[in-house]
C-alpha positions in Angstrom: -84.0 -32.5 -45.2 -85.7 -32.0 -41.8 -84.4 -33.7 -38.7 -87.6 -35.7 -38.4 -87.4 -37.0 -41.9 -83.7 -37.9 -41.4 -84.5 -40.0 -38.4 -87.4 -41.7 -40.2 -85.0 -42.5 -43.0 -82.6 -44.1 -40.6 -85.3 -46.3 -39.1 -86.4 -47.3 -42.6 -82.9 -48.3 -43.6 -82.6 -50.5 -40.6 -86.0 -52.1 -41.4 -84.8 -52.8 -44.9 -81.5 -54.3 -43.7 -83.5 -56.6 -41.4 -86.1 -57.4 -44.1 -86.5 -60.5 -46.3 -84.1 -59.1 -49.0 -81.9 -57.3 -46.5 -78.3 -57.9 -45.4 -77.5 -61.5 -44.2 -75.4 -60.3 -41.3 -78.1 -57.8 -40.1 -80.8 -60.4 -40.4 -78.9 -62.8 -38.2 -78.4 -60.5 -35.3 -80.2 -61.0 -31.9 -80.5 -58.9 -28.7 -77.5 -60.8 -27.3 -75.3 -60.8 -30.4 -75.5 -57.0 -30.5 -74.5 -56.5 -26.9 -70.7 -56.4 -27.5 -71.3 -53.8 -30.3 -73.4 -51.7 -28.0 -70.7 -51.8 -25.3 -67.9 -51.1 -27.8 -69.7 -48.1 -29.3 -70.5 -46.7 -25.9 -66.8 -46.8 -25.0 -65.8 -45.2 -28.3 -68.1 -42.3 -27.5 -66.4 -41.9 -24.1 -63.0 -42.0 -25.7 -64.0 -39.3 -28.2 -65.4 -37.1 -25.3 -62.2 -37.7 -23.3 -60.0 -36.6 -26.2 -62.3 -33.7 -27.1 -62.3 -34.9 -30.7 -65.6 -33.6 -31.9 -65.4 -35.0 -35.4 -64.8 -38.5 -33.9 -67.6 -37.8 -31.3 -70.1 -37.0 -34.1 -69.3 -40.3 -35.9 -69.4 -42.4 -32.7 -72.7 -40.9 -31.6 -74.0 -42.0 -35.0 -72.8 -45.5 -34.4 -74.3 -45.6 -30.9 -77.6 -44.3 -32.3 -77.5 -47.1 -34.9 -77.4 -49.6 -32.0 -80.4 -48.1 -30.4 -82.5 -48.0 -33.5 -81.3 -51.6 -34.3 -82.6 -52.8 -30.9 -85.9 -51.0 -31.3 -86.3 -52.5 -34.8 -85.8 -56.1 -33.4 -88.3 -55.4 -30.6 -90.8 -54.0 -33.2 -90.4 -57.2 -35.2 -91.2 -59.2 -32.0 -94.3 -57.1 -31.3 -92.7 -55.7 -28.0 -92.4 -52.0 -28.8 -91.0 -49.7 -31.5 -88.8 -46.6 -31.7 -91.7 -44.3 -31.2 -92.5 -46.0 -27.9 -88.9 -45.5 -26.8 -89.0 -41.8 -27.6 -92.4 -41.3 -26.0 -91.1 -43.0 -22.9 -88.1 -40.8 -22.4 -90.0 -37.6 -23.2 -92.6 -38.6 -20.5 -89.9 -39.5 -18.0 -87.9 -36.3 -18.5 -91.0 -34.2 -17.9 -92.0 -36.2 -14.9 -88.5 -36.0 -13.3 -88.1 -32.3 -13.9 -91.0 -30.7 -12.0 -88.8 -27.7 -11.3 -88.8 -27.0 -15.0 -92.2 -28.3 -16.2 -94.2 -27.9 -13.0 -94.2 -25.6 -10.0 -91.5 -27.4 -7.9 -88.7 -25.1 -6.8 -85.1 -26.6 -6.8 -82.2 -24.2 -6.6 -79.1 -26.4 -6.8 -78.0 -29.4 -8.8 -77.7 -31.3 -5.5 -81.4 -30.6 -4.8 -82.3 -31.8 -8.3 -80.5 -35.1 -7.8 -82.2 -35.7 -4.4 -85.6 -35.0 -5.9 -84.8 -37.2 -8.9 -84.1 -40.1 -6.6 -87.3 -39.5 -4.6 -89.3 -39.5 -7.9 -87.6 -42.8 -9.0 -88.3 -44.4 -5.7 -92.0 -43.4 -6.0 -92.1 -44.8 -9.5 -90.8 -48.1 -8.5 -92.7 -48.1 -5.1 -89.4 -49.0 -3.4 -87.2 -47.2 -0.9 -83.8 -48.6 -1.7 -80.8 -46.4 -1.9 -79.1 -48.4 -4.7 -82.2 -48.8 -6.9 -81.4 -48.3 -10.5 -77.7 -49.2 -10.2 -77.1 -52.1 -12.5 -74.8 -54.7 -11.1 -73.6 -55.8 -14.5 -71.9 -52.4 -15.2 -68.1 -52.4 -15.5 -66.8 -52.9 -12.0 -65.2 -49.4 -11.6 -68.4 -47.7 -12.8 -70.5 -49.9 -10.6 -68.5 -49.1 -7.5 -68.6 -45.3 -8.3 -72.3 -45.3 -8.8 -72.9 -47.2 -5.5 -70.7 -44.6 -3.7 -72.5 -41.7 -5.3 -75.9 -43.0 -4.3 -74.7 -43.5 -0.7 -73.3 -40.0 -0.7 -76.6 -38.5 -1.7 -78.2 -39.8 1.5 -75.4 -38.5 3.7 -73.2 -41.6 3.9 -69.8 -40.2 2.8 -66.5 -39.0 3.9 -66.4 -35.4 5.3 -62.9 -34.7 3.7 -61.1 -36.3 0.8 -58.0 -36.7 3.1 -60.1 -39.1 5.3 -60.3 -41.5 2.3 -56.5 -41.3 2.0 -56.2 -42.7 5.5 -58.7 -45.4 4.5 -56.5 -46.3 1.6 -53.5 -46.6 3.9 -55.5 -48.9 6.2 -56.6 -51.1 3.3 -53.0 -51.4 2.0 -51.8 -52.5 5.4 -54.6 -55.1 5.6 -53.6 -56.4 2.2 -49.9 -56.7 3.3 -51.0 -58.6 6.4 -53.2 -61.0 4.5 -50.4 -61.5 2.0 -47.9 -62.4 4.7 -50.4 -64.8 6.2 -51.3 -66.2 2.8 -54.9 -65.2 3.4 -57.7 -63.9 1.1 -55.8 -61.3 -0.8 -58.5 -61.1 -3.5 -60.9 -59.5 -1.0 -58.2 -57.1 0.2 -57.3 -56.1 -3.4 -61.0 -55.5 -4.0 -61.2 -53.2 -0.9 -58.1 -51.3 -2.2 -59.7 -50.8 -5.6 -63.0 -49.8 -4.1 -61.3 -47.1 -1.9 -59.3 -45.8 -4.9 -62.6 -45.4 -6.8 -64.0 -43.5 -3.8 -61.0 -41.2 -3.9 -61.5 -40.6 -7.6 -65.2 -39.9 -7.1 -64.4 -37.4 -4.3 -61.9 -35.6 -6.6 -64.5 -35.7 -9.5 -62.4 -38.1 -11.6 -64.1 -40.8 -13.6 -62.1 -43.9 -12.5 -63.2 -45.9 -15.5 -61.9 -43.3 -17.9 -58.7 -42.7 -15.8 -57.8 -46.4 -15.8 -58.6 -46.7 -19.5 -56.3 -43.8 -20.3 -53.5 -45.3 -18.1 -53.9 -48.7 -19.9 -53.8 -47.0 -23.3 -50.7 -45.0 -22.3 -49.0 -48.3 -21.1 -49.9 -49.9 -24.4 -48.5 -47.1 -26.5 -45.2 -46.9 -24.5 -44.8 -50.7 -24.7 -45.3 -50.7 -28.4 -42.7 -48.0 -28.7 -40.2 -50.1 -26.8 -40.8 -53.1 -29.1 -40.4 -50.9 -32.2 -37.2 -49.2 -31.0 -35.7 -52.6 -30.1 -36.5 -53.9 -33.6 -35.0 -50.8 -35.3 -31.8 -51.4 -33.3 -31.6 -55.0 -34.3 -32.5 -56.3 -30.9 -34.8 -59.1 -29.8 -37.0 -57.5 -27.2 -37.7 -60.7 -25.3 -34.0 -61.4 -24.9 -33.2 -58.0 -23.4 -32.4 -57.8 -19.7 -34.9 -56.1 -17.4 -32.4 -53.2 -17.0 -32.3 -52.8 -20.8 -36.1 -52.9 -21.0 -36.3 -50.3 -18.2 -34.0 -48.0 -20.2 -36.3 -48.3 -23.2 -39.3 -47.6 -20.9 -37.7 -44.4 -19.8 -37.2 -43.4 -23.4 -40.9 -44.1 -24.1 -42.0 -42.0 -21.1 -40.0 -39.0 -22.4 -41.5 -39.2 -25.9 -45.0 -40.3 -25.1 -46.7 -37.9 -22.7 -49.5 -38.7 -20.3 -52.9 -38.9 -22.1 -51.4 -39.2 -25.6 
């Protein structure tokens, strides 16, 4: 079965599911109701990439593709556009934004490519705004990182990563001062987080993925603590903080970073 036929088969299946005799759940979905599923599938793709689990990645890419085709099917039903329009649009955009491949533009480095990409985008939108194309409804860490990357491309960036460390120290001290004065600590915490994202960007670490891994690690270690306490006939909630800390140290030894 050819790739073209397989893709057509997928679009036909979605059309049937949304049709008069289709699945009640699929027929009830709207652009907004699908949004949580789109976000969830995107994160599951990221998790598979992070874990280098290619069997999982294959499955999650399929689930993400399903969301894209589903959205296109709903738009087609509304007479807005169809999946062919989506594909035509991205083909045209890729060719237009890669003149160093499909035309006679000469760009030697990836940095040159990114700068030229931004110039083309500005010309397309007839705007000259550094942050054009950065969606404010992105997850906060991702949003901050994209803003910082955009600013960096036009030369507004730290010369050395060590300079950002000093900025972090400065922001922490400002937070402590505001805390003592009972001032606006929310703003100061935001500044600290923004600076940490900047450090991650400078070190080529995805802060969104890094925090997610840290949260997952915490979750697994905490679950381990609860299970061990239960096996030992103990009520976890009734344990002293010192006893809980001891269980935490056991969990740290058995559950390594990133597992």
